[in-house]
N, C-alpha and C positions, 0 to 999 in steps of 0.2 A: 520507581520512576513513574512519572505521570506523562501521558501522551495526549496530544491535541491534534487531531486531523483536520485538514481544511482543503479547500480547492474544488470541492464537488460542484455540480451544477447540471444544467440541461443543455445538451448539445445534439447536433444532428449526426446521423450515421456518417462515418468517414472523417469526422473532425477529431481534434486532439484536446487533451486536458491534462493538466499536471496537478497531482495531489501532493500535499506536504503534510508532514507529521513532525511537530515540534515536541521535543522531550525535555523534561526538567531533570535536574540532577547532574552531578559531575562525573557520573560513571557511564554515560551514554555509549562511549566507544567500546565498552566491554560487553555490550549486548548485541546479539544477532537480532536484526530487525526484519519484520515481515509485514506484508499486506494481505489481507483476506477480504472477501466480499460475501454478501448475503443478498441473493435475489428474493423478491417477494415469493413467499410460499416454499422456499428452498432452504436447505441447510447452508451454513457458512462454509465457504471453500477457500482453500489456499490459492493465492495469486502469485506472490513472489516473495523472495527473501534475499537478504544480503548479509554477508559475513561482517565481522566487526571492522575489518580494515578495508572494506569496499573492494576486495579482490575477487571474491567469488559470489556469483548470484545464481539463484535458482528460480525457475518459472513453471507455472502450470502450462500444460501443452496448449490450452486454449488461448493463451496470451503471448506465447513465444513469437518473437519477431515483431510484435506490436507494442509491447510494454517494456519499459526499462526502469529498474529500481536502482537507486543510488543513494548515497548518504554523504553528509558533510559533518564530520565529527566535530569540527570547530564551531559549527552552528547548532549542534545537537538536533539535527534535522535529517529525516529520511524522505525521499521523494519517490513518486511513481509517475513516470511520464507515460501517457497513454496515447497512442496513435491509432488511426484507422478504427475508431470505435464502432462497435456494433450494438444493435438493440439488446443482444444477449449479454452485454457487459453491464447492463443496468443493475444497480443494487446499492446497498450501503457498504462502503469501503471502510475497513478498520485497519489501523496500524497496530502492531503488537511487538513486544520485546521479550526476548528470552536470554537467560544466561546459563541455561541447562538444556534439558531435552524438551521442556514444555514452555510454550508461550504463556507467561504468567502475568504480563502487564498488557492492558488493552486500552486503546483510545475509545472515544465516544462514537466514532463513525461519521462519515460524510457521504451524502447521497449523490450518486451519479445516475443521471437519466439520459439514455440515448434514444432519440426518436428516429423512426425510419422515414 
């Protein structure tokens, strides 16, 4: 599966942004989808994931209550709605897909910059 992330940009602290990740292929619904991010000078970290049927989602503690992950299997797209953004949310956001225990498909990333 190929993944294309979009929706990044420059926002002020406290504002909102929605990221999208479009997937190719007819088996999108069989993958667990996730969002990760990498801040400058830091390692990539988990942000959120959603199960195949959009029933169960998991979040990093740092984004709980502010970010929402969702998916539209009919559109082969996963979203990350981000509210109350903070400067520490700045980074390159990647979407990823897995059908086992490892995320083995990655998008190219979209940059989110939050200014204070």
